[in-house]
C-alpha positions, 0 to 999 in steps of 0.5 A: 562815756559812762552812766551814773545814777545818782539820786535816781537820776541818770547822767553820762560821765566823760571817764579818763583812763589812768594808772595808778601803781601800775594798774590800768583804771578809769575814773571820771574826768575832773575828779581827784587822785583820791576819789580814784584810788578810793574807789579802787581800793588803794590807801593814800593817807590823808587828814584834811580830806573828807569826801563830804567836805570841800578840797582844802589841801591843807595837811599835804599828807597825800602827796603822790608821785605824778610822773613828769610832775616836777614834785609831789603832788597832794591827790586830793587836789590834783584832777585825773587826766587822760594817760596820767600815772600815779605812784603812791609807794614810790621813794619820792612819795614815802619820803614827802609823806614822812617829811609831812609827818615829822613837820605835824608832829614837831608841836603835837603834845605827847599826852596819848597816854591821856587822851580821849582819843587815844585808840581811835587817832588818825595822827596815832594810826598814820605816824606808826607807818609814817613817823620817825622813832625819834624827833629832830627838833628840840624847840619848845612845843607850843601852847594853844589855850583851850576854848569853853564851846559849850556843853557838847565838845571839849577842846584840846586845841594844842593837839589841832593840827589845822586840817579845818575839818571842823571849819568846813563842816560847821560852814558848809554842811552845818551852815552856822559858820561858828569856828574859823582860823585866826593868826598866820604860820606858827601862830595860826589857831582854830576857834569859835569866831566870836568866843562863845559856845558852838550852838549848831544842832549838828554840831557833835559831827565835828568831833567824828571828824576831827583827826586828832584828840582836839575835838572830843566828846565832852559828857563822854571824856574819860569814861572809857578807852575805845579798845573797852567799847563794844560798837552795836548798830542801832536807829535814832529814836527822836524823829522819822528820819530814822538816822543809822548810828551805833552806840558803843557799850561797855558792859552792857551800859552805853557810854557813846553814840556815833554815826553810821553810814546811810546815804538814803537817810542821815549820810554820815552825820548825826543830829545832836539829840541823837548823839548825847541822849543816850546819858538819858538812859540811866537817869534816876527816874528809870523804872528798874522794875514793876511798881504797883500803888498800894494804899496810896503808896508805891512798892515794888513788885514781881512781875507776876504781881504786877502783871496780874493787877495789870491784867485785873484792871483791864480784863473787865474794861471793854469799851471803857479801856482807853490806850494812848502811845508814844509815837515812838515806839516800836512797830511790833509794840503798836501792832500787839497792843492794838491787837490786845486792845481790841481783843477787850473790846475796845476801839479807842487807841491813838498815838498822835498825842500832839494834834488837836484836829483829827476831823479828816480822819477817814480820808488822810492816808494810810500812812504818812509817808513822803511823796519825796524821799529824804534823799531826793529832797536836796534835789528840789528846786523850790520849796514851800515850808508850812508851820515847819522848822525843819532844823528842829524838828528833823535836823537832818531833814534841814540838812537836806533842804540846805543841800537843795538851797545850795544848789539854786532851790527857792525856799519859800516859808509861811510859819508862826515864828521868824525861825532862824534858818540855816538857808535863805528864805525868798518869800517869808510869811510870819503870821500868828497861828490863827491866820495860818489858814489864810494865808496857805489858802491865798496861795491855792486862790493863786495857784487856781488863778495861774492853772485855771483850775477851780477850787473843790466847793469844801476848799473854796469856802475856805478861801472865802473873803481871802485875796492873794498877795503878790507873796503868795503868788510868788510863791504859787508861781515858784511851785508851779515852775518848778521841776521838782516843787516840794511843800514840806508841812511841818509838826507846827501845822500837823499840831494846828487846831485847824490841821485838817484844813491845811492838810487839805489845802496842801494836798491840792497845791501840791497836786496842781502844782506838780510839787510833792508833798511831805507830812513831817509828823511827830515822834520817830515812829508815825509811819509804823504806827498807821501802819499797825493800826494804832489809830482809831477805828474809822481812820483810813489805816482801819479795816472797818469804818467803827466808832473809835475816839481820837486823842483828844476825845479820849481826854475829854473822858472822865473815869475811863480805865487807861493804858499809857505806853512810854510818854508822860502825860504832863510833857508829851501830849498837846494839853497837859491840862486835859491830860492831867485831868482826865487821868487823876479822874480815871478808874484804873491806870496801867502805865508801860514806861521807861521813867516814873515822873512825879506826874506819872506816879500821881495818876497810875495805879501800875507801872511797868518797866519798859526797855526803851530802844537802844536796850530793845529789839524790834523796827521802825519805819522812817518817813520814806516807809523804810522799815529798820529793824534794831537790836539790843545795844545795851543791856536792860537796866534792872528788870525792864523788857522790850515791849513786845515781850510785855505785851506777850505777857499781858495777852497771855495773862488775859487769855486773849488767843494770838499771844503766844510768840516765842521770838520776835520773827514770829511777832514781825511774820504776823505784823507783815501779813496784817499790815499787807492784807490792810493795804490791799482792802485799803482802796476803797473810796475815803469818806469825805471830811467835814474840815475843821475851820472854827476861828476860836476867839483868842483871850487878849488877842493873843495866840499861843506859839506852843513849839516843842523844843528841839531837845524837849521831843521826849523822856530820853533828851529831857533827862540827857543833862548836857543837851538841857545846858544849850541855848536850844533847851531855854524855854522859861520865858515868853515871847511877844511882838513889840507892838503886843508887849507895849500894848500890855504894858510889858518889857523885855526882861519883865514878868508876865503872867500866861493864862490858859483856862484855869491854869496859869504860869509866871515867866520872863519877857522876851520881846522880839521881832520874832514873833509876829504881832498877835501871838506869843511864843510860849513852848511846850513840854517845859516845866514851866509850862506843863500845866497850861493848856493847848499848845496852839491855842488863845491864852492871855498875857498880863503883867506879873 
């Protein structure tokens, strides 16, 4: 017996003794020969086998010679047995592998010179070792018609060798079952099941899995050869998973992105937005050099001119200075920015651009770190999703929840839309946003009844008039009876007008059921922002309880001086209307950005070019609280600079102390010491929060469900053309429940006018049961809705 540690669990594994090429070794009983040889570093050729996929044994390239076996055996599908002797280099094994290779090449086209996989093709590599210099077959090669599977993946199905890796990935990992085989024998073809596009948010992984050039990266197609590219490791800039990846660059320009193994974060997979957003780096409105506004007109400027003007605007602002930062900035940028802002006498800095409710700031944890790690989520046996669509908010979290479901976990949900998941939902409560608090309160009451523990007075007030339904009682029982229960509070819940109450109820439910609570915050580095104190004073992350305005309070102010960092005010905030109104009335606006949209140019006075993550250096902290350091993968466009260098220069121009760093290491050393010191002093008793419980009146009975589309989470994704041509990017519509549509005189495919405050928009109507009664599905962060108000709030819908 050997002890094996997997996902923090120690289990006993029965081992057997085998011999491979005369070398004695041990392997777990029931494992396959290829798993034992891979662990021992013995190479066996393969095409269909992949350690993360089920065993298909399609290609037969891994045939080996097993003592006493009547014929060569596939190493991927032959389990090890006590005393087994395996020969990978015997004459019988080599002849079998040569024969398989000859059959694979019968129909394979001779187009290596124009194939995008040329130079990194598994078939090409193995053909050098196991192929013949000439073919004995003279028949015509078969031709298979290509399939159009969307904007992300290019097909050349004549090259397909039927390994079925793509089919198995989409069925087993992605959970969408969008590809399959049709026909038999030499008529077998791999394609989409109903001649449509592949819409999985993980679809790009089939490119990495394909051992030939049948599936390639469509936006990258014919851009470069493999040997021209330099691989640079980096991390994802779009969500808090912090997926590990490689950027491939030529002459400093990033042309392709692929996954990098990291079992604790993304395993070996990569979300499509992490893979394809690199095209947004070189958008037409990329800021290539400093810009200043002179008499209402924008002019290019030198760094000295722009920094001088920015410093003049910030120097005398004092408490009038308000700073909003992207939730995906580097941790060093947060640290230096708050140091600069507080050095100028202001306490107003925040990164929570999409949140509405900050009433529990004083009692919130110092950083929203997951209680159950990303890797352990797949071991959960009961999961409650609250205002959470993990498939879109953080696709690799959706994958982990799916793995838990595949192992038997019960998944329940309380959501504002009937989202399409890649796992089955047992108890699915789909309610309008204004009823979500009551739904969770019902679960809390059920927990209180079953555990005998009364709700605290403040939470009991939230549950007044609420009665637990059988569904809510079932949800509570599932969490209470679970060995590893998980409550996943998503980005929609974090943006809710009553988010503080939702967080408090969720925390009580998780504590009294023995479950873990994971808060899925917005952005890629919200944990790092909290740790670096890029929040207003008075929050738990701050060393003092002095007052400081949060993002919502800042946007209610007029005539202030603003420092904006790495975001677009008409797309990346909860209420674009409020943001633009506040900035239009501002005294001075200094923007540090990678892209200069028309709206940013309208309100800013100075724009300093910021190098995005792929061209910058620094660190980020993922949902688990793990810090990852990244280096430049591409050359910064024009005169763009990493954020820490830009802040060092601004601090020096403002004559502030502590901005004389000469390297990133110096910044990190000071930052880590400050974070550690703050962690030591944060043990004080949290201040009791007065939770937001106001029930805002709805316009004509409708509340907006303003979810952020998966490919609109930031400026980079919004500028990636390939991502914007996918079905997940569609946002120019208003979705209504059939009952509400009938009441308002609207029909599917018609036009509706949506009003929020003084703003309105005209959109196509989509009548669907996905939307609950009392809600209107109107996505945020889109061109069609960027002039409207709160993403979650009352609105009016009428016939256009």
